[in-house]
GUDRENMAR-277095 format. One record per residue (C-alpha): residue in one letter; x, y, z; residue number from 1. Coordinates in steps of 0.001 Angstrom, whole numbers. Example, Ala and Ser with C-alpha at 12.3 -4.5 7.8 and 13.67 -1.06 7.14 Angstrom:
2
<atom r="A" X="12300" Y="-4500" Z="7800" k="1"/>
<atom r="S" X="13670" Y="-1060" Z="7140" k="2"/>
END
This chain:
363
<atom r="X" X="52448" Y="104086" Z="-766" k="1"/>
<atom r="X" X="51208" Y="103203" Z="-4173" k="2"/>
<atom r="X" X="52817" Y="99908" Z="-4667" k="3"/>
<atom r="X" X="51526" Y="99037" Z="-663" k="4"/>
<atom r="X" X="47708" Y="99924" Z="-1791" k="5"/>
<atom r="X" X="47965" Y="97704" Z="-4266" k="6"/>
<atom r="X" X="49200" Y="94487" Z="-2341" k="7"/>
<atom r="X" X="46299" Y="95397" Z="-137" k="8"/>
<atom r="X" X="43966" Y="95419" Z="-3241" k="9"/>
<atom r="X" X="45400" Y="92550" Z="-4242" k="10"/>
<atom r="X" X="45178" Y="90874" Z="-901" k="11"/>
<atom r="X" X="41517" Y="91626" Z="-293" k="12"/>
<atom r="X" X="40728" Y="90887" Z="-3750" k="13"/>
<atom r="X" X="42180" Y="87145" Z="-2716" k="14"/>
<atom r="X" X="40078" Y="87286" Z="436" k="15"/>
<atom r="X" X="37137" Y="88040" Z="-1090" k="16"/>
<atom r="X" X="36953" Y="85826" Z="-3522" k="17"/>
<atom r="X" X="38347" Y="82606" Z="-1239" k="18"/>
<atom r="X" X="35136" Y="83518" Z="1507" k="19"/>
<atom r="X" X="32909" Y="83176" Z="-1462" k="20"/>
<atom r="X" X="34004" Y="80365" Z="-2648" k="21"/>
<atom r="X" X="34320" Y="78619" Z="628" k="22"/>
<atom r="X" X="31567" Y="79938" Z="2581" k="23"/>
<atom r="X" X="28847" Y="77084" Z="3742" k="24"/>
<atom r="X" X="26034" Y="76282" Z="1349" k="25"/>
<atom r="X" X="22620" Y="75876" Z="2531" k="26"/>
<atom r="X" X="19920" Y="74729" Z="447" k="27"/>
<atom r="X" X="16947" Y="75233" Z="3437" k="28"/>
<atom r="X" X="14042" Y="76102" Z="2278" k="29"/>
<atom r="X" X="14792" Y="75908" Z="-818" k="30"/>
<atom r="X" X="13255" Y="73637" Z="-4060" k="31"/>
<atom r="X" X="15974" Y="71464" Z="-6108" k="32"/>
<atom r="X" X="14525" Y="70128" Z="-9828" k="33"/>
<atom r="X" X="16091" Y="67035" Z="-11047" k="34"/>
<atom r="X" X="15476" Y="67648" Z="-14506" k="35"/>
<atom r="X" X="14668" Y="64044" Z="-17007" k="36"/>
<atom r="X" X="14952" Y="65250" Z="-20676" k="37"/>
<atom r="X" X="12371" Y="62166" Z="-21062" k="38"/>
<atom r="X" X="8881" Y="61907" Z="-20683" k="39"/>
<atom r="X" X="7714" Y="60266" Z="-16992" k="40"/>
<atom r="X" X="6698" Y="56577" Z="-16459" k="41"/>
<atom r="X" X="10013" Y="54939" Z="-18390" k="42"/>
<atom r="X" X="13277" Y="53810" Z="-16531" k="43"/>
<atom r="X" X="15491" Y="56940" Z="-16692" k="44"/>
<atom r="X" X="12579" Y="58715" Z="-14736" k="45"/>
<atom r="X" X="12253" Y="56009" Z="-12448" k="46"/>
<atom r="X" X="15233" Y="55735" Z="-11281" k="47"/>
<atom r="X" X="15924" Y="59498" Z="-10611" k="48"/>
<atom r="X" X="12656" Y="59209" Z="-8534" k="49"/>
<atom r="X" X="14428" Y="56690" Z="-6141" k="50"/>
<atom r="X" X="17118" Y="59160" Z="-6573" k="51"/>
<atom r="X" X="15602" Y="61830" Z="-5691" k="52"/>
<atom r="X" X="13755" Y="60015" Z="-2329" k="53"/>
<atom r="X" X="17325" Y="59854" Z="-203" k="54"/>
<atom r="X" X="18934" Y="62724" Z="-1981" k="55"/>
<atom r="X" X="17974" Y="65751" Z="642" k="56"/>
<atom r="X" X="19455" Y="64168" Z="4023" k="57"/>
<atom r="X" X="22598" Y="64342" Z="2384" k="58"/>
<atom r="X" X="22187" Y="68109" Z="1316" k="59"/>
<atom r="X" X="22936" Y="70837" Z="4056" k="60"/>
<atom r="X" X="19074" Y="72408" Z="5002" k="61"/>
<atom r="X" X="17367" Y="68932" Z="3861" k="62"/>
<atom r="X" X="15730" Y="70852" Z="676" k="63"/>
<atom r="X" X="12779" Y="69592" Z="-1118" k="64"/>
<atom r="X" X="13880" Y="67828" Z="-3980" k="65"/>
<atom r="X" X="11652" Y="66604" Z="-6873" k="66"/>
<atom r="X" X="11331" Y="65140" Z="-10198" k="67"/>
<atom r="X" X="11077" Y="67270" Z="-13627" k="68"/>
<atom r="X" X="10426" Y="65683" Z="-16598" k="69"/>
<atom r="X" X="11275" Y="67829" Z="-20128" k="70"/>
<atom r="X" X="11218" Y="65649" Z="-22883" k="71"/>
<atom r="X" X="11115" Y="67196" Z="-26573" k="72"/>
<atom r="X" X="13783" Y="68129" Z="-29125" k="73"/>
<atom r="X" X="15290" Y="64941" Z="-29646" k="74"/>
<atom r="X" X="15967" Y="64166" Z="-25844" k="75"/>
<atom r="X" X="17787" Y="67502" Z="-25633" k="76"/>
<atom r="X" X="15344" Y="69827" Z="-24759" k="77"/>
<atom r="X" X="15856" Y="69520" Z="-20743" k="78"/>
<atom r="X" X="19728" Y="69341" Z="-21202" k="79"/>
<atom r="X" X="19635" Y="72470" Z="-23251" k="80"/>
<atom r="X" X="17354" Y="74399" Z="-20765" k="81"/>
<atom r="X" X="19671" Y="74113" Z="-17933" k="82"/>
<atom r="X" X="22497" Y="74655" Z="-19792" k="83"/>
<atom r="X" X="21438" Y="77900" Z="-21764" k="84"/>
<atom r="X" X="18597" Y="78937" Z="-19168" k="85"/>
<atom r="X" X="19356" Y="76795" Z="-16221" k="86"/>
<atom r="X" X="19347" Y="78200" Z="-12566" k="87"/>
<atom r="X" X="23388" Y="78821" Z="-11183" k="88"/>
<atom r="X" X="22812" Y="77715" Z="-7518" k="89"/>
<atom r="X" X="22566" Y="74138" Z="-7742" k="90"/>
<atom r="X" X="18754" Y="73901" Z="-7727" k="91"/>
<atom r="X" X="18494" Y="72617" Z="-10750" k="92"/>
<atom r="X" X="20523" Y="69038" Z="-11719" k="93"/>
<atom r="X" X="19943" Y="67242" Z="-15006" k="94"/>
<atom r="X" X="19569" Y="63402" Z="-14535" k="95"/>
<atom r="X" X="20322" Y="61166" Z="-17422" k="96"/>
<atom r="X" X="22707" Y="60952" Z="-20417" k="97"/>
<atom r="X" X="24750" Y="63530" Z="-22702" k="98"/>
<atom r="X" X="23985" Y="62973" Z="-26605" k="99"/>
<atom r="X" X="28018" Y="61891" Z="-27197" k="100"/>
<atom r="X" X="26932" Y="60391" Z="-30560" k="101"/>
<atom r="X" X="25087" Y="63907" Z="-31539" k="102"/>
<atom r="X" X="27658" Y="65628" Z="-30153" k="103"/>
<atom r="X" X="30809" Y="63236" Z="-32089" k="104"/>
<atom r="X" X="28944" Y="63745" Z="-35657" k="105"/>
<atom r="X" X="27156" Y="67334" Z="-35481" k="106"/>
<atom r="X" X="23645" Y="66056" Z="-34631" k="107"/>
<atom r="X" X="21541" Y="69689" Z="-35263" k="108"/>
<atom r="X" X="19898" Y="70850" Z="-31564" k="109"/>
<atom r="X" X="22904" Y="69778" Z="-29400" k="110"/>
<atom r="X" X="23038" Y="73190" Z="-27904" k="111"/>
<atom r="X" X="25312" Y="72360" Z="-24457" k="112"/>
<atom r="X" X="29393" Y="71881" Z="-24497" k="113"/>
<atom r="X" X="29768" Y="68238" Z="-22090" k="114"/>
<atom r="X" X="33062" Y="69271" Z="-20441" k="115"/>
<atom r="X" X="31672" Y="73152" Z="-19972" k="116"/>
<atom r="X" X="28927" Y="72051" Z="-16921" k="117"/>
<atom r="X" X="28993" Y="71025" Z="-13857" k="118"/>
<atom r="X" X="29450" Y="67221" Z="-13286" k="119"/>
<atom r="X" X="28745" Y="65886" Z="-9719" k="120"/>
<atom r="X" X="29186" Y="62500" Z="-11200" k="121"/>
<atom r="X" X="28192" Y="59725" Z="-13856" k="122"/>
<atom r="X" X="26623" Y="56571" Z="-12937" k="123"/>
<atom r="X" X="25353" Y="53770" Z="-14817" k="124"/>
<atom r="X" X="27149" Y="50705" Z="-17143" k="125"/>
<atom r="X" X="24262" Y="48643" Z="-16302" k="126"/>
<atom r="X" X="23494" Y="46628" Z="-19514" k="127"/>
<atom r="X" X="20964" Y="47098" Z="-22016" k="128"/>
<atom r="X" X="18659" Y="43846" Z="-22957" k="129"/>
<atom r="X" X="17264" Y="43974" Z="-26955" k="130"/>
<atom r="X" X="13613" Y="42484" Z="-27465" k="131"/>
<atom r="X" X="11955" Y="41126" Z="-30745" k="132"/>
<atom r="X" X="8357" Y="39645" Z="-30989" k="133"/>
<atom r="X" X="8175" Y="36369" Z="-30847" k="134"/>
<atom r="X" X="6096" Y="35922" Z="-34345" k="135"/>
<atom r="X" X="8253" Y="38690" Z="-36069" k="136"/>
<atom r="X" X="8296" Y="37424" Z="-39807" k="137"/>
<atom r="X" X="7023" Y="33629" Z="-38852" k="138"/>
<atom r="X" X="7862" Y="33352" Z="-35954" k="139"/>
<atom r="X" X="10647" Y="32594" Z="-33955" k="140"/>
<atom r="X" X="11705" Y="29061" Z="-32090" k="141"/>
<atom r="X" X="15296" Y="30072" Z="-31432" k="142"/>
<atom r="X" X="17630" Y="32789" Z="-30875" k="143"/>
<atom r="X" X="19833" Y="31820" Z="-33942" k="144"/>
<atom r="X" X="16047" Y="32371" Z="-36214" k="145"/>
<atom r="X" X="16636" Y="35959" Z="-35687" k="146"/>
<atom r="X" X="19086" Y="35497" Z="-38908" k="147"/>
<atom r="X" X="16673" Y="34140" Z="-41114" k="148"/>
<atom r="X" X="14527" Y="37567" Z="-40741" k="149"/>
<atom r="X" X="14330" Y="41241" Z="-42710" k="150"/>
<atom r="X" X="12713" Y="44099" Z="-43255" k="151"/>
<atom r="X" X="11672" Y="44558" Z="-39676" k="152"/>
<atom r="X" X="10965" Y="47528" Z="-37576" k="153"/>
<atom r="X" X="13406" Y="49116" Z="-34704" k="154"/>
<atom r="X" X="11770" Y="51362" Z="-32649" k="155"/>
<atom r="X" X="13837" Y="54324" Z="-30396" k="156"/>
<atom r="X" X="13399" Y="56980" Z="-29062" k="157"/>
<atom r="X" X="15836" Y="59536" Z="-29835" k="158"/>
<atom r="X" X="18343" Y="60048" Z="-32424" k="159"/>
<atom r="X" X="21747" Y="58802" Z="-31029" k="160"/>
<atom r="X" X="19942" Y="57326" Z="-28126" k="161"/>
<atom r="X" X="20818" Y="53922" Z="-26777" k="162"/>
<atom r="X" X="17505" Y="52471" Z="-26496" k="163"/>
<atom r="X" X="17724" Y="51916" Z="-30809" k="164"/>
<atom r="X" X="21017" Y="52444" Z="-31644" k="165"/>
<atom r="X" X="21808" Y="49349" Z="-29252" k="166"/>
<atom r="X" X="18886" Y="47289" Z="-31201" k="167"/>
<atom r="X" X="20679" Y="48957" Z="-34385" k="168"/>
<atom r="X" X="24228" Y="48194" Z="-34351" k="169"/>
<atom r="X" X="23916" Y="44623" Z="-33596" k="170"/>
<atom r="X" X="21658" Y="43795" Z="-36694" k="171"/>
<atom r="X" X="23772" Y="45799" Z="-38366" k="172"/>
<atom r="X" X="27058" Y="43418" Z="-37270" k="173"/>
<atom r="X" X="25149" Y="40488" Z="-38366" k="174"/>
<atom r="X" X="23777" Y="41702" Z="-41899" k="175"/>
<atom r="X" X="20023" Y="41746" Z="-40504" k="176"/>
<atom r="X" X="18614" Y="45002" Z="-42509" k="177"/>
<atom r="X" X="15443" Y="46325" Z="-40511" k="178"/>
<atom r="X" X="14185" Y="49665" Z="-41183" k="179"/>
<atom r="X" X="14661" Y="52559" Z="-37714" k="180"/>
<atom r="X" X="11784" Y="54736" Z="-36371" k="181"/>
<atom r="X" X="12011" Y="56818" Z="-33419" k="182"/>
<atom r="X" X="10060" Y="59445" Z="-31823" k="183"/>
<atom r="X" X="9011" Y="57142" Z="-28749" k="184"/>
<atom r="X" X="9050" Y="59061" Z="-25591" k="185"/>
<atom r="X" X="10049" Y="57027" Z="-22671" k="186"/>
<atom r="X" X="10160" Y="52892" Z="-22490" k="187"/>
<atom r="X" X="6299" Y="52527" Z="-21942" k="188"/>
<atom r="X" X="5174" Y="53747" Z="-25481" k="189"/>
<atom r="X" X="7662" Y="51494" Z="-26734" k="190"/>
<atom r="X" X="6121" Y="48844" Z="-25322" k="191"/>
<atom r="X" X="2977" Y="49601" Z="-26164" k="192"/>
<atom r="X" X="4366" Y="50141" Z="-29904" k="193"/>
<atom r="X" X="5960" Y="46604" Z="-29575" k="194"/>
<atom r="X" X="2652" Y="45406" Z="-28399" k="195"/>
<atom r="X" X="704" Y="46649" Z="-30594" k="196"/>
<atom r="X" X="3116" Y="45472" Z="-34257" k="197"/>
<atom r="X" X="3952" Y="49053" Z="-34970" k="198"/>
<atom r="X" X="7550" Y="47500" Z="-33969" k="199"/>
<atom r="X" X="9187" Y="44262" Z="-34253" k="200"/>
<atom r="X" X="12419" Y="44950" Z="-32331" k="201"/>
<atom r="X" X="13169" Y="47442" Z="-29316" k="202"/>
<atom r="X" X="16397" Y="47718" Z="-26543" k="203"/>
<atom r="X" X="15614" Y="48462" Z="-22974" k="204"/>
<atom r="X" X="17435" Y="49524" Z="-20073" k="205"/>
<atom r="X" X="18308" Y="47391" Z="-16758" k="206"/>
<atom r="X" X="15184" Y="48624" Z="-14852" k="207"/>
<atom r="X" X="13129" Y="48354" Z="-18189" k="208"/>
<atom r="X" X="13884" Y="45188" Z="-18285" k="209"/>
<atom r="X" X="12570" Y="44261" Z="-15054" k="210"/>
<atom r="X" X="9567" Y="46323" Z="-14524" k="211"/>
<atom r="X" X="8255" Y="46239" Z="-18130" k="212"/>
<atom r="X" X="9230" Y="42922" Z="-20074" k="213"/>
<atom r="X" X="10917" Y="40101" Z="-17645" k="214"/>
<atom r="X" X="7363" Y="39046" Z="-16037" k="215"/>
<atom r="X" X="5001" Y="40085" Z="-18595" k="216"/>
<atom r="X" X="5685" Y="40320" Z="-22431" k="217"/>
<atom r="X" X="8615" Y="37747" Z="-21834" k="218"/>
<atom r="X" X="7153" Y="35141" Z="-19279" k="219"/>
<atom r="X" X="3868" Y="35223" Z="-21693" k="220"/>
<atom r="X" X="5752" Y="34406" Z="-24036" k="221"/>
<atom r="X" X="4941" Y="37537" Z="-26728" k="222"/>
<atom r="X" X="8490" Y="38357" Z="-26933" k="223"/>
<atom r="X" X="12799" Y="37207" Z="-26974" k="224"/>
<atom r="X" X="15009" Y="38077" Z="-25141" k="225"/>
<atom r="X" X="18111" Y="38345" Z="-27797" k="226"/>
<atom r="X" X="21015" Y="39222" Z="-26150" k="227"/>
<atom r="X" X="22535" Y="42013" Z="-23668" k="228"/>
<atom r="X" X="24768" Y="44336" Z="-23766" k="229"/>
<atom r="X" X="26800" Y="44776" Z="-21157" k="230"/>
<atom r="X" X="29530" Y="47910" Z="-20613" k="231"/>
<atom r="X" X="32780" Y="47852" Z="-21094" k="232"/>
<atom r="X" X="35316" Y="48585" Z="-18596" k="233"/>
<atom r="X" X="38038" Y="50343" Z="-20848" k="234"/>
<atom r="X" X="40496" Y="50093" Z="-16835" k="235"/>
<atom r="X" X="39657" Y="46194" Z="-17108" k="236"/>
<atom r="X" X="39545" Y="45681" Z="-20644" k="237"/>
<atom r="X" X="36355" Y="43848" Z="-19876" k="238"/>
<atom r="X" X="32808" Y="43770" Z="-20171" k="239"/>
<atom r="X" X="31511" Y="44436" Z="-16819" k="240"/>
<atom r="X" X="29686" Y="40621" Z="-15457" k="241"/>
<atom r="X" X="25165" Y="41026" Z="-15363" k="242"/>
<atom r="X" X="24701" Y="37596" Z="-13347" k="243"/>
<atom r="X" X="21121" Y="39714" Z="-12817" k="244"/>
<atom r="X" X="20372" Y="39368" Z="-16647" k="245"/>
<atom r="X" X="19599" Y="35444" Z="-16422" k="246"/>
<atom r="X" X="19688" Y="33322" Z="-19245" k="247"/>
<atom r="X" X="19888" Y="36149" Z="-22014" k="248"/>
<atom r="X" X="23286" Y="35417" Z="-23789" k="249"/>
<atom r="X" X="26059" Y="38717" Z="-24670" k="250"/>
<atom r="X" X="25824" Y="40184" Z="-28020" k="251"/>
<atom r="X" X="29643" Y="39667" Z="-28470" k="252"/>
<atom r="X" X="28832" Y="35794" Z="-27355" k="253"/>
<atom r="X" X="25884" Y="35358" Z="-29911" k="254"/>
<atom r="X" X="28364" Y="36674" Z="-32279" k="255"/>
<atom r="X" X="31001" Y="34659" Z="-31921" k="256"/>
<atom r="X" X="28619" Y="31016" Z="-31497" k="257"/>
<atom r="X" X="27187" Y="31623" Z="-34725" k="258"/>
<atom r="X" X="30030" Y="33507" Z="-36682" k="259"/>
<atom r="X" X="33164" Y="32527" Z="-34933" k="260"/>
<atom r="X" X="35764" Y="35172" Z="-33770" k="261"/>
<atom r="X" X="35433" Y="39046" Z="-32710" k="262"/>
<atom r="X" X="32815" Y="41195" Z="-35497" k="263"/>
<atom r="X" X="34828" Y="43484" Z="-37695" k="264"/>
<atom r="X" X="33791" Y="46787" Z="-39736" k="265"/>
<atom r="X" X="31950" Y="50110" Z="-38951" k="266"/>
<atom r="X" X="29200" Y="49137" Z="-37002" k="267"/>
<atom r="X" X="31353" Y="47260" Z="-34157" k="268"/>
<atom r="X" X="33412" Y="49941" Z="-34152" k="269"/>
<atom r="X" X="30498" Y="51894" Z="-33281" k="270"/>
<atom r="X" X="29758" Y="49311" Z="-31016" k="271"/>
<atom r="X" X="32646" Y="49265" Z="-29105" k="272"/>
<atom r="X" X="32455" Y="53135" Z="-28202" k="273"/>
<atom r="X" X="29044" Y="52943" Z="-27245" k="274"/>
<atom r="X" X="29549" Y="50512" Z="-24754" k="275"/>
<atom r="X" X="32452" Y="51524" Z="-23301" k="276"/>
<atom r="X" X="31544" Y="55298" Z="-22727" k="277"/>
<atom r="X" X="27486" Y="55952" Z="-23467" k="278"/>
<atom r="X" X="26359" Y="53534" Z="-21032" k="279"/>
<atom r="X" X="26490" Y="55649" Z="-18013" k="280"/>
<atom r="X" X="22505" Y="56802" Z="-17939" k="281"/>
<atom r="X" X="22156" Y="58067" Z="-14698" k="282"/>
<atom r="X" X="25006" Y="61104" Z="-14311" k="283"/>
<atom r="X" X="24230" Y="64084" Z="-13051" k="284"/>
<atom r="X" X="25407" Y="67877" Z="-14140" k="285"/>
<atom r="X" X="24205" Y="70996" Z="-13336" k="286"/>
<atom r="X" X="24714" Y="74410" Z="-15008" k="287"/>
<atom r="X" X="28144" Y="75722" Z="-16077" k="288"/>
<atom r="X" X="28586" Y="79043" Z="-13913" k="289"/>
<atom r="X" X="27168" Y="76851" Z="-10889" k="290"/>
<atom r="X" X="29739" Y="78550" Z="-8010" k="291"/>
<atom r="X" X="32599" Y="75566" Z="-6824" k="292"/>
<atom r="X" X="31726" Y="75723" Z="-3255" k="293"/>
<atom r="X" X="27862" Y="75245" Z="-4677" k="294"/>
<atom r="X" X="29752" Y="72136" Z="-6618" k="295"/>
<atom r="X" X="31650" Y="70641" Z="-4168" k="296"/>
<atom r="X" X="28736" Y="70167" Z="-1486" k="297"/>
<atom r="X" X="26514" Y="68370" Z="-4256" k="298"/>
<atom r="X" X="29521" Y="66153" Z="-5573" k="299"/>
<atom r="X" X="29298" Y="65181" Z="-1901" k="300"/>
<atom r="X" X="26070" Y="65096" Z="-1321" k="301"/>
<atom r="X" X="25630" Y="62809" Z="-4575" k="302"/>
<atom r="X" X="28514" Y="60359" Z="-3725" k="303"/>
<atom r="X" X="26862" Y="59939" Z="26" k="304"/>
<atom r="X" X="23533" Y="59377" Z="-1385" k="305"/>
<atom r="X" X="24772" Y="56458" Z="-3819" k="306"/>
<atom r="X" X="26399" Y="55323" Z="-600" k="307"/>
<atom r="X" X="23425" Y="54929" Z="1465" k="308"/>
<atom r="X" X="22257" Y="51567" Z="2578" k="309"/>
<atom r="X" X="18559" Y="52414" Z="2615" k="310"/>
<atom r="X" X="18874" Y="54624" Z="-804" k="311"/>
<atom r="X" X="20667" Y="50977" Z="-2408" k="312"/>
<atom r="X" X="18129" Y="49071" Z="-512" k="313"/>
<atom r="X" X="15171" Y="50448" Z="-2640" k="314"/>
<atom r="X" X="17586" Y="51238" Z="-5858" k="315"/>
<atom r="X" X="18649" Y="47097" Z="-5822" k="316"/>
<atom r="X" X="14691" Y="46527" Z="-5609" k="317"/>
<atom r="X" X="14223" Y="47790" Z="-8581" k="318"/>
<atom r="X" X="17221" Y="47024" Z="-10694" k="319"/>
<atom r="X" X="18445" Y="43958" Z="-9429" k="320"/>
<atom r="X" X="22227" Y="45732" Z="-9416" k="321"/>
<atom r="X" X="24077" Y="49019" Z="-8260" k="322"/>
<atom r="X" X="25275" Y="51493" Z="-11068" k="323"/>
<atom r="X" X="28563" Y="51947" Z="-11596" k="324"/>
<atom r="X" X="29369" Y="55222" Z="-9912" k="325"/>
<atom r="X" X="32825" Y="57500" Z="-10996" k="326"/>
<atom r="X" X="33833" Y="61550" Z="-10414" k="327"/>
<atom r="X" X="37311" Y="63635" Z="-10351" k="328"/>
<atom r="X" X="39406" Y="61830" Z="-12746" k="329"/>
<atom r="X" X="37600" Y="58379" Z="-13502" k="330"/>
<atom r="X" X="34621" Y="60653" Z="-15319" k="331"/>
<atom r="X" X="37384" Y="63060" Z="-16867" k="332"/>
<atom r="X" X="38584" Y="59879" Z="-18421" k="333"/>
<atom r="X" X="34682" Y="58793" Z="-19626" k="334"/>
<atom r="X" X="34103" Y="62590" Z="-21389" k="335"/>
<atom r="X" X="37486" Y="61891" Z="-23041" k="336"/>
<atom r="X" X="36744" Y="58682" Z="-24211" k="337"/>
<atom r="X" X="33346" Y="59417" Z="-25269" k="338"/>
<atom r="X" X="34601" Y="62696" Z="-27537" k="339"/>
<atom r="X" X="36931" Y="60793" Z="-29122" k="340"/>
<atom r="X" X="35515" Y="58426" Z="-31502" k="341"/>
<atom r="X" X="37449" Y="56789" Z="-33903" k="342"/>
<atom r="X" X="36753" Y="57093" Z="-37897" k="343"/>
<atom r="X" X="34495" Y="54116" Z="-38466" k="344"/>
<atom r="X" X="32550" Y="54970" Z="-35743" k="345"/>
<atom r="X" X="32289" Y="58078" Z="-36912" k="346"/>
<atom r="X" X="30680" Y="56761" Z="-40325" k="347"/>
<atom r="X" X="28011" Y="54781" Z="-39222" k="348"/>
<atom r="X" X="26942" Y="57267" Z="-36267" k="349"/>
<atom r="X" X="26605" Y="59681" Z="-39628" k="350"/>
<atom r="X" X="25293" Y="57646" Z="-41890" k="351"/>
<atom r="X" X="22385" Y="56311" Z="-39224" k="352"/>
<atom r="X" X="21471" Y="59733" Z="-38007" k="353"/>
<atom r="X" X="21543" Y="61068" Z="-41377" k="354"/>
<atom r="X" X="24100" Y="63133" Z="-41286" k="355"/>
<atom r="X" X="26451" Y="62408" Z="-44434" k="356"/>
<atom r="X" X="23196" Y="62677" Z="-46424" k="357"/>
<atom r="X" X="22609" Y="65969" Z="-45298" k="358"/>
<atom r="X" X="26180" Y="66958" Z="-45903" k="359"/>
<atom r="X" X="26055" Y="65193" Z="-49208" k="360"/>
<atom r="X" X="22823" Y="67228" Z="-50791" k="361"/>
<atom r="X" X="24283" Y="71200" Z="-49098" k="362"/>
<atom r="X" X="27443" Y="70482" Z="-50985" k="363"/>
END
């Protein structure tokens, strides 16, 4: 009799768990917040708004979807908030990159564990472009003139972020000395700083290149696009193509033209890691305790939205290209690679973010 009761209770519990995990998900009357951990107005927020425009129609119940900016904390405030205090019902979703550089080198202020998030998918892998003022240190008449410059200021958004590091790493590889300043909350702030000659070099993402620079700074002759940084596909072993970035050489080609062959050293190790695993800037993820049935529904909605012709049309109009999107095993492979960094890359990033100096002082 006791055995029968035990079996009955076990089956009942299993049925309850199965039904609670597989019951229909309905977001009718709800409001989903897409959290961007950066200031409004930049390329990240612009892309999030395009995504949000069509997201609701792919979600059961067609909820209201809004974009909410939570800047601060070195770009981590919004991500930390969702991880530690965010809602667990799928109504708060981060849109943007995790700080994998900071996680690898122990940067203070990061309170989340990437593998614990409920991931909808990784999206990004479009190129970045490094731009300098044309009048930098006496002027640039050709891209190669940058080799004769030094001591200028490079601007970035956050410690460990793409916008700053994808300028700093190439300059380090080329042996060009410059000073690095972070704290510009979005691309419009970086552009304003460059126009005021507060900084002389920066890197912009794909959308920022077309929205802020191509038909303004570059067309007017106030800046020079030095080189682009396409992402590297570790599956094919090749750089992804970016034919929409016209007339701007890839950094690796620029280096080969000047010095021949392939670079070496810690900065090069850092660069290879960065363009291989850390350029998925439009990824989305939720609180770790979000139920699996809600996660599955939103993962499907995420995929369907990226495949929606109407969303793609709006996105391509702004970006001139679609993003690479990854889910499942492919996304898990990116996380594994992002959390596996070579000793040389780790040395470079630790020094760049001041972690090495702080460690020595503590000793």
